[in-house]
N, C-alpha and C positions, 0 to 999 in steps of 0.2 A: 222768178223762182218760188217766191212766197205763195203767188196766186196758183202755181202748179201744184203745190203741196197741200193746198187748201181745199182741193177738189176730191171727191172720192177716189178717182183714178190715181191722183197724185199720193193721196193717203196710202193706197195700197202699194204703189211703187216704192214708197219711202220705207214701209213696212218689209217689203220683200228684200230691199238693199240692207236694211239692218240685220234681218235674220241671216241673210248670206254672209254679212261680214263678220258676225259673232261666231258663225259656224267656222268659217275660215280661220278665225283668230284661234279657235280650239284646235284646229288641225297643227297649226304653228306652234302653240304654247304647251298643249298637254298630250295630245294623242301622238304616239310614235307609229306612224303608219308605214315605215319603211320605203320610202319613194326611192325608186332606182332609175327612173327615166323621165324624159319630158312629158310623155304622154300622161304619165301617173300624176305628174304635178299638174297638167292641164284639167284632169279630170277632178282634182281636188277644188280647182277653181269653179268647175262647171256643175259638180254633182248636188250642192245644196240649192241650186235654183230651181230645178223642176219640182221638188216637193214643196218649197216656198210658194212658187207660183200655184201650184195645184190646191193645197190646202188653204191657203189666205184667199185665193181666188173664190172658194166656196162662199165667202162673206158677201159676195155680189148678189146672192140669192135672197139676202134680207132687204126688206123694203126701208126706203128712206135712210133716216139716220141710225137705224138699228144695224145697218151695214158696219159702222164703226165699232159697235159692241161686239158683233160677231168676230170681226177681224182681231180685235184685242184680246178675246177670249181664245180664238186658235192660236195666235201669236204667243200667248202666254203659255198654253198647252205644250207648243213645240219648243219654246225656251226652256220650260221645265224638263222636258226630255233631254234637251241637250246638256243643261246642267247636271242632271241625274247621272248621264254617261260621263261627264266630267269627273264628278266625285267618285263614281263607281272605278273609273280607269285609274285614278290616282293611287288607288290601294290595290285593286285585283288586276290591273294592267289588261282590262277586258271591258267588254260593252255590256249594258243591261239588255236582258232578254225578257220576254213575257213571264217565263216561268220564274225568273229572279224576282218579280214584282209579288209572287205569292209567298216570298220570304220575308215580307215586311213585318210580319209577327216578330222577327228578331229584333226589331227596332226597339221594342219594349224591354229588351234584356240586355241593355248595357251598350247597345251599338250607337246611341246618341252621341255619346263622347267621341266615339271613334269618327262619327260623320263631321263634327265640329273640328275635329283634328285634321281633316282633309280639306277643309275650306282655306282659301287664300285671301288676301286683302283686296286683290283687284277683281274678285268674283263678281263685283256689283255690275261689271260690264255686261254680264249675261241677262240682266233685266234693266238696264239703263235705258234701252231703247223703248221698253214698255212704258216706263215713265214719260219720256219725251213724246210718244205717240198718244198718251192719255191727255197730256197738256195741249198738244195740237188738235186733238179731237174736240176738246172742251171749247177752244177758242174758234174753230173754223166750222163746226158742224151746222150752224145756223145758216150757212151759205150753201149747204148741200141740197140737192135736189130731194124732194120727199118721194120719188117715184122709184120704184125697182129697176135696175139695170135690165135691158132687155135680155130675154134668157139667151138669145142668139150670141150677143156680145160675151155674157157669162160663159157660155159654152166655149167661145173662141179662147178665152183666158185660160180655162181649164185644160182644153185641147193643146194649146201652145204648151203648157207645162208638161203633158203626157209626151208631146212630140220630142220635147227636149229630153226628157227621160229615155226615150228610144234611141235618140243619138248618143246619150251617155252610156246606155247599156251595149249599144253596138260597139262603140269605141272600146269599153271595158272588156268585152269579149275578144276583141282583137288583140288586146294586151294580155289578157288572162283567159284563155279558152276554157269552156265549161265552167264559168265562175259560179253559177247558180247550182251547179251539181257537186262542186267542191266545198261542202258547208262545214268542214271541220274548224275552219279558221274564220272567226268573224273579222278579224282585222282585215282581211282581203276584202269581204264584203262591204266594210265601212269605207275603206280606202277607195273603192271603185264606186259605190253606189250613195255613199253619205249616210249620216245617222237616221235620217227621216225615211228614206226608201228602204234602208235596212231593216227599220222596225216593222214596216209593212211586210216585207218579205218574211221576217221572223213570225208574224202573226199568221201568215198563210200556211207556213210549216207547222206551227203549232196546231192550227185547225186540222190539218192532214194527220198528224201524230194522235190527236185526241179521239180519232175514230179507229185507230188500230187495235184497242181492246175489243171493241164490239166486233170487229171483223176477225178476230183471231180464232184459230180452232185447234184442236188437240194435235192435228197433223203438224202444226208449225214448230212443235217442240222437237220433231223428230231430226230435222236439220241440224238443230243446235246440239243435240246429244251426239250426233255422228261427229260433228266437229271437235268437240271436246274429248270424246273418245279417242280420235285420231291423234290428238296433242296431249294425252295423259302421260305422265312421267311416273315410271314405276318407283316406289319407294326404295330408298338404300337400305339394305338389310342390316347395315352397321348401326342404323339409327331408329329404324322402325320400332315402335313399342317400347322405346327405352324409358318414356315418361308416363307409361300408361299408369292411371289412377292417380296421378299427382295433381294437386291444384294448379290452376293456371292464374297468375296475376298479370295483366296486361295494362301497362302504363302508358298513357298518350302524353306525349311531349309537345305541347303547343307551340306551333310556329318555330320549331327547333330545326336549324339547318346545320349540316354536317361539318361546315367549315368551322363551327365553334369548337369542335373537339381538338384538343391541343393548341388552340388559339390562345396567344397571349396578348393583353391589352396593358399598356403601362407596365410592361414586364411581368404581370401576373396572369396565371392561368385563369381563363374566365369560368370553366367548368372542370375544377380538379377532382371532384368526385366522379363524374362520368369518365374523365380521363383515367383514373385509377382502375375503374372496372375494366378498360380495355387493356391497359398495360400489366395489371396483376392478373390478367387472364381469368378473371372472376365470370365474366360473360363473353360470349362471342359477338364481335362487332363486324357487321357487314358494312364496309366502307364504300360499296358501290350500289347502295340502295337508294331508290329514287321514290319519291312521291308521284302519284299519278292522278292527282285531283284536278278538277276542273272549276266550273263555277260554284260547286256546292262546297268546295274547300274542306273544312273539317267533317262535315256530313259525308261528303265524298270519301274521305279517308275512312270512316266508319264503314260505309257500304263496301269498299274494296277490301278491308281487312276482315270483315265478318262474312263476307258472302263470296269473295273472289269474283266480283262483277265490277265493271267499270261504272262510273257515274254517268249521267246524261250530258249530251253535247251542249244543252241549255238548262239552266237551272239546277235544281238539287232534287234527286229522286226522293229524299226524305220529305221534300215539301209537296211535290207534285204527283208522286207515287207511293205515297205513304200508306196506302190501304192495299197495296199490291201482296200477293203471296210472296214470301221469301224462305229459303232454306238456309238459315244463317247459323253461324257458330254456336249460339246459345242453345238453339233446338236440335242442331246436330249432335252436339255434346251430350245432352240431356237424353236423346232417344238411344244414342249408341252405348253410353256409358253411364247414364244416371246423374250426370252433373246438374248442379245448381247454379244458376247464373245471375249475376247481379252487375248493375252499372252504377258507378259513383260519380256525382257531378254537382259542384258547388254554385249551380245556377238553377233558374226556372226550369221545369220539366218540359214546358212547351218549346223551349228554344230548339230550332231546327225540327219541330214537331216530334221531338223524341218520344213524348209519352204515347204517341199513337204508333210510331215505327217500331218501338222496341216491343209492342205487344205482337206484331207481325214477326219479329224476330224470335219471339219465345223466351224473352228476359223475364226471369222470375221476380227480381227485386230491382226497383229503380230508386236509388237513394239520392234524391234531388235536394234543392236548397231547403226544403221543409224539415230535413234531417240535420241540418247544420246551423250553426250560430253565425249568421250572416252579416253581424255587426263589423266582423274583421274582413270587409270586402274592399276590392279595388277593381276598376274597369268592367270586366265582364262577369265577376262573381267572386265567391271567395278565394282568398289568397292560398297559395299552394301549402304552405307549412301548416297552417291550421286545418287546412282541408285533409292532409294527410294524417294529421294527429286525431282529428274527429272520425276519420274512416276507419282507424284501427278497430275500435269496439264493433262496429258495424261489419267489418270483415270477419272477426272472430265469431260472429253470430251465425255465420252461413253454414248450411249443412255441407259437409265434404263427400266427394270432391266437388270443388266449385270453379267457375269461371269468372273471374272478376275483372272488371274494365274501369280502371280510374282515370277520369280525364281531369288534367291540369288546365289552369286558365291565366295564370299571371303573365306568363310570356306570350300575351297577345297585342297585336297593334291596338292603340299606339304607344304600348310599352311603358304605362305609368307606373311608378313605384313611389311609395311613401319614403321620405329620406331616411328614417329610422331603420328601414329594411335594406338599404343599399350598402353593400360590403366592397364594392369596387366602384372606382371612379367612372363617369360616363366616358365615351370616346369624345373625340374633339373635332369631328369633321364639320360642325356647324349644321348638319341634318339633324333634327331633334328625334326623328324616328329611329335612325341608325345609332345615334348616340346613347339613346335610352336602352336600346336591344340588349346590350351587354349586361346591364345591371339586372333586368328581369331574367335573364338566362342564368346568372349567378344565383340569383334567388331561387330558381328551380332547381338548379344543382344542389343548393344546402338543403332545400326541402326533401329531395331524394335521398341525400345521404342520411338524414334523421329517419326516414321512412325505412330504409334499409336496415338501419340499427335496430328499429322497433321490431321489424320482421324476424330478426335474428334473436332478439332477446325473447320474443314470444314463442320461440320454436317453429314458427309458420315458414320460415325462409328455406330450409331444408327439403321439405316435402313439396316444394312448388316449383313450377315452371315460370320463370320470371322473363317478361317480354317487354322492351321499351321500344317505342317508335315515335319518329317525328312525322306529324300528320300532314304538313305542307310547308311552303316557303314562309318565312317571316318577313324578309326584305323583298319588295318588288323591284322591278327593273327601273322603276320611277326614281329609284334612289342609287342609280349606278355610279354617279359622280362621287358620292360620298363612300360607296363600296370599293371603289377604285382606290381611295386612300387607305381603306382598311386591309385591302387584299395585296396592295402594292403592284397592281397591274392593271391594264385596260380590261373593262368588262364588254367583251364583244358578244355577239349573239351566240356564238360557240361557247364562251366562257359562261354565259349565263345559263345555257343548258347544263353545263357540268356543275353548277351551284345548285342544281334542283335535287342534290342528293341530301336525304334526311337520314338520321341514324336508325338502324335496326339493331337492337341487342338481346340475345337470348341466353338465358341460362338454362340448361337441361342436361340430363345425364347423357354422357356419351360426346358431348360437344367439348372441345379441348379449350375453349376460350381463346382470347387474343383476336387477331384481324383475319376476316375471311373475305377474299377479293372477289367473290362471285357477283356478277350483275344480276340484280332483282328488283322487283317493285312490290308495292303495297298488294298487288293482285296475287302474289305468290305466298303470302303469309298463312293463310288459312289451310291450304293443303299441306304446307311445311308442318303447321302444328298437329293437323289430323294424323300425319303419319308418325310424329313423335309420340303421340298418345295411342297409336296402334289402330287408328281408324283408317280404313282404306276410302280414299277420296274419289275413287273411280266411279262410284255409283251416283255421285252428285254432279250437277252442272256447274262446273267452275271453270274459269279461263286461265287462271293462274297455274303454275306448276312448282312442285316441292323444290326448294332451293337447295336441299341437300341431296336430291337425287342425281344420279350420274346423267339422267335424261333431261334434266332441268332445261327449260327454254330461257337463255339468258338475254334474250332481246326484251328490252323494257318499252312497251308501248304507251303512247300518251293520247290523251283523249282528242287531239287536234289531228291525229294521224302521224305525228312525228314518232321517232322511236331512237333508242340508244343503246349499244351493247359494247362489248370490249374493243369492237373493231370500227364501228361506224357511229356517227352521230348525225342523224337525219332531221334537217329543220326546213320543212317545205320543199322546195326544189334545190336546196344547198345541201350537199353531202361532204362530211368531214371526216378525216381519220380521227378516231376517238383519242388516240395516245398523243399524237402530234399537233392535232386542231388544223392541220393542212387541208385544203380543198381537194377532194378526190377527183380526179379526171380519167381515171382509167376506166374504158368502157366495158370491160368484163365485170368490174366491181359495181359499175353503175346498174347493169343489168341485174345483178344479185341485189342490190339494194331495192331497185324497183319491184322485184318479186316479193321481197319482205314487206314493201308498203302496201302492195296489193293484199297480202296475207293479212295484215293489221287492218287493213279497211274492211275486209270481210269479217273478221272477229268483232270490230266495233259495230258493224251492221247487225249481226247476230245478237250481239250483247243488247242493242236497242230494241230489237224485236221482243227480247225477253221483257225488258222493262215497260215499253209502251203497250206491248199486247199483253202484259202480265201473264206470261206463258208458264210460269212455274205452277200456276194453279192446275195445269194439265199434266204435271209431272210427279208421280210418285214413286220414289225409290223403294226398293224391297225392303218391306218392314216399317216403312215410313207412315206416321200418323200425322196428318195436316194439322199446323198449329191453329188453334181456336183463339182468336184474340179476347174473346169475352172471359177466357180463363184468368186473365191477368188485371189487376186492379192497382192503379198507382195513385190513388187519392192520397192527398194530404192527411197526414198524422193529427190526430186531436192533441190538445194541450196536455192531457193526462199522459198520453202515450210518449210524448216528447220527454216529459220528466222521468 
């Protein structure tokens, strides 16, 4: 055995075994791939082998002992890719795509702590084999041949890996027909192909999409406009224009899920102020409102809310399509009714590429970390209480009417909070992420209460539309065991879908307050706001519909092709009754559901054509002046200006 692994071929075989073993280990311990039959289980065993053989086999092209160096480098890169997916999955319950790698600038803005929080004590196993191989290489390389392996033999190694992949793909297609055409769900691709082959597939797909802008033409926008026109919801005359001329204050509730509303921990309300807004009917609370974000998370939410466009299936449009032409809320409100716009954010302006994207949106003022005293920061940026306090004078400085967007940060994974700021005990599930979540949510609630008091005392409250929204989930499915203790029930796939509700609360003239049960998503907020302000959204290309309209489309679509409405919850090929959670087996209903799935697939395809092809550069609504990014300057202020 020792002599076998002391040779080049033995060294290669050992590396393949190690890489296969830790990949399969990740399948069993980290990735939830929803295995439903023996074929899928077999493919989990099979799929890491083809990529391991092909890529590690390339090391045989090196001459002599350099083959070992090549193999170690390739092995390390593949191990790094695997571990990156492990860390990414632990929080996002998703897999790394090439576009997400363009978001690595965010690592410099507080994400480092989050990454360390995702690491586990046993993670050394993902690199232990590299160490063992290095030791083996050092002690056995002197016995290796100094010649390069015959090209024919190298080719045979690579071809055997390719042949193995062909078998893998054939079995996958038999179990999941049209696998490579159904690309909305990356979990399927990793389950059937493995993380390495999936990455190659992802690279090919990205190469294809990168050419779409070059190939796009003005005619491409016509199909999109015809679709949005056909799905337009006429404004409800009861609400249209009721808030015309009023300021708009939009507050981003970071990682806030709706289950927190009225939730009691240790006998205490976690969010007593937000609860009071609902029960006192000060704001209208939409309790069936869902986030529709994908890999871009917060950035996706901003895109959805300000543009009524979905995010990308991979990566964040903010990062990879930041120079696109957009027709966003700041520019629309400015050109239609002369609004000034501003974003308030207690973090670096480059996070999520905001300093470039906001120029495309037509944002007049971007109050980033340079406008705040950042000494009182935690996690991703300025704590929420000082953030709101220091934002008040900036808000007062804006020319009216204004559209102000305030982004909170404290209630963000991994939810750390200084002991002196905590006013409720942690939960006691034993899961640190879940246990901390309630303290940061309470802190956000208290910060909002003070901000509302300040708005009222300043006289700004009465003349403002107030809009609060949760951007995306805070607790991923990786914490289901702890969440089952919190919710007092099993968190099934169906239950997890129901927990993607986030709050939407609106104060505006004509709205009675209290609870509105209409199903809606982030895509629907912009046309709703436009109609409240007396702006007809029909001339713009927007996929959402006015929530207050009698023609509102109450089916909420998600980026992976799933959807939910009052009747159905659709998760892949599983269809549930939304009210009861029971599986739907009625053929007539299934036929109806499949028709809606096809409709959503078309909508997502048209959305991607807009973003990948930058199609809005070809579309000028009547009276529209294209936004010129050079008109906006978000440079840091000088010390004298700060004083």
